[in-house]
C-alpha positions in Angstrom: -0.7 -12.8 18.9 1.3 -9.8 19.6 -0.2 -6.1 19.2 1.7 -3.0 19.4 -0.9 0.0 20.4 0.5 3.4 19.8 -0.9 7.0 20.9 0.6 9.0 18.5 2.0 12.7 19.6 4.9 14.8 18.5 5.5 15.6 22.5 4.7 12.5 24.0 4.2 9.1 21.8 2.6 6.2 23.8 3.7 2.5 22.7 2.5 -0.6 24.1 2.4 -4.2 22.9 0.4 -6.8 24.8 -0.2 -10.7 23.5 -3.6 -11.9 23.5 -4.3 -15.4 23.6 -6.9 -17.7 21.8 -8.8 -17.3 24.4 -8.5 -13.5 24.2 -6.9 -13.6 27.9 -4.3 -10.0 27.9 -1.0 -9.9 28.9 1.3 -7.2 28.8 4.7 -7.2 27.1 6.0 -3.8 27.3 4.7 0.0 27.3 6.8 3.3 26.8 6.5 7.0 26.1 8.6 8.3 23.6 9.0 12.2 24.3 10.5 15.1 22.3 11.0 18.0 23.3 9.0 21.2 21.8 12.4 23.2 21.7 13.4 20.5 19.1 13.3 21.3 15.6 10.6 19.2 13.7 13.0 17.4 11.7 14.8 15.9 14.4 11.4 15.4 16.9 9.7 13.2 13.9 13.6 11.3 13.5 13.4 10.4 17.5 9.6 9.1 17.1 10.9 7.1 14.3 14.0 5.6 16.1 12.2 4.9 19.2 9.1 3.2 17.2 12.1 1.2 15.0 13.4 0.1 18.3 10.2 -0.8 19.8 9.2 -3.1 16.7 12.5 -4.3 16.8 12.7 -5.5 20.2 8.7 -6.4 20.6 8.3 -8.3 17.1 4.4 -7.4 16.9 2.2 -9.3 14.5 -0.1 -6.3 14.2 -0.4 -2.5 14.7 -3.5 -0.5 16.6 -3.3 3.2 15.7 -5.2 5.9 16.7 -7.2 7.3 14.1 -6.4 11.6 14.0 -9.5 13.3 14.6 -9.7 17.6 13.5 -9.7 19.3 16.3 -9.5 22.9 17.3 -6.1 23.3 17.9 -4.0 22.4 14.9 -0.9 22.6 16.2 -1.8 19.1 18.0 -3.7 17.8 14.6 -0.2 18.3 12.6 1.9 16.8 15.3 -0.3 13.7 15.9 -0.9 13.3 12.4 3.1 13.5 12.0 3.9 11.2 14.4 1.1 8.4 13.0 2.5 9.3 9.5 6.0 7.5 11.0 4.1 4.7 12.4 2.0 4.1 9.3 5.2 3.9 7.0 7.3 2.0 9.8 4.6 -0.6 10.0 3.7 -0.8 6.4 7.8 -1.5 5.7 7.4 -4.4 7.8 4.2 -5.6 5.9 2.1 -5.4 9.5 -1.8 -5.0 9.4 -2.8 -1.6 10.4 -5.9 -1.0 12.0 -7.3 2.6 13.1 -9.6 3.2 16.0 -11.4 6.1 16.9 -11.2 7.3 20.4 -14.5 6.9 21.3 -14.4 3.1 20.0 -11.6 2.5 22.1 -13.1 4.0 25.1 -16.6 1.5 24.7 -14.2 -1.8 23.7 -12.5 -1.2 27.3 -14.9 0.1 29.7 -18.1 -0.4 28.0 -18.6 3.5 27.7 -17.7 5.2 24.6 -17.6 8.6 26.6 -15.4 7.5 29.4 -12.7 9.8 30.9 -8.9 9.2 31.0 -9.3 8.1 34.6 -11.9 5.9 33.8 -9.7 4.0 31.2 -6.9 3.6 33.3 -8.2 1.9 35.8 -10.0 -0.4 33.3 -6.7 -1.0 31.5 -4.7 -1.6 34.7 -7.6 -4.3 35.9 -7.4 -5.8 32.7 -3.7 -6.3 32.3 -3.7 -7.1 36.6 -1.0 -3.9 36.5 -0.1 -2.8 40.1 -1.5 0.6 41.3 1.8 2.9 39.6 1.1 6.0 37.6 1.1 5.5 34.2 1.4 8.6 31.8 -2.0 9.2 29.9 -0.1 8.4 26.9 1.1 5.0 27.6 -2.5 4.2 29.2 -4.1 5.0 25.7 -1.7 2.9 24.1 -2.5 0.2 25.5 -6.1 0.8 25.7 -5.7 1.0 21.6 -4.0 -2.7 22.0 -6.6 -4.5 23.9 -9.5 -2.5 21.5 -7.6 -3.6 18.7 -7.5 -7.3 20.5 -10.8 -7.1 21.4 -12.6 -5.8 18.5 -12.4 -9.0 16.2 -9.5 -11.0 17.0 -6.9 -12.7 14.9 -7.1 -12.2 11.1 -10.9 -10.9 11.3 -10.3 -6.9 11.7 -10.1 -5.0 8.3 -6.5 -4.0 7.5 -5.5 -0.5 5.8 -4.5 -2.4 2.7 -7.4 -4.1 2.3 -9.9 -1.0 2.4 -8.8 2.1 1.0 -9.8 4.3 4.2 -8.5 1.9 6.3 -11.7 2.0 8.6 -13.2 -1.0 10.6 -16.7 -2.2 9.3 -17.9 0.0 12.8 -16.0 2.5 11.9 -17.7 2.7 8.1 -21.3 2.2 9.7 -20.4 5.1 12.0 -19.4 7.1 9.0 -22.8 6.4 6.9 -24.9 7.1 9.9 -23.3 10.5 10.3 -23.4 11.2 6.3 -27.2 10.2 7.0 -28.2 12.5 10.2 -26.6 15.5 8.4 -28.7 15.1 5.3 -32.2 15.0 7.8 -30.8 17.7 9.7 
């Protein structure tokens, strides 16, 4: 199975495809970063991301998509850019009938390193080890896209992950449980 991992961003959008075997062995297929200049107008930036994503989807033919869930951050500009890039990914994947799974950053870190609070260097080192990659420097967005694909491969495998169309919120079972735990803690606190 081929999994496309996307670390969405308006300036840098990480796109990676891995293959996972029945034994959960991983193989790197491709990794790239779609970049746009902040000096470009917004419509052309979104179009550039769409064009790069369509090229990757057509060339690499993934079976499913793993996308980072957009979280509210303090920087509204960053959130908006991430949401705009995510919208492109969601639309293109849905148009192709691909299953789409959303993963939180801490879920990805935990799946790849065993620690939901791992830093970017720890995640990058584990990704390189898991995919037997040389020690070349990857842009963080490329590493994060690979980590998303790995998380998706290991958090359930073929057919057992909740797709966005089967769950109105697009949450995996683990994410649903996490949301419920947060609600309960707010009531108590």
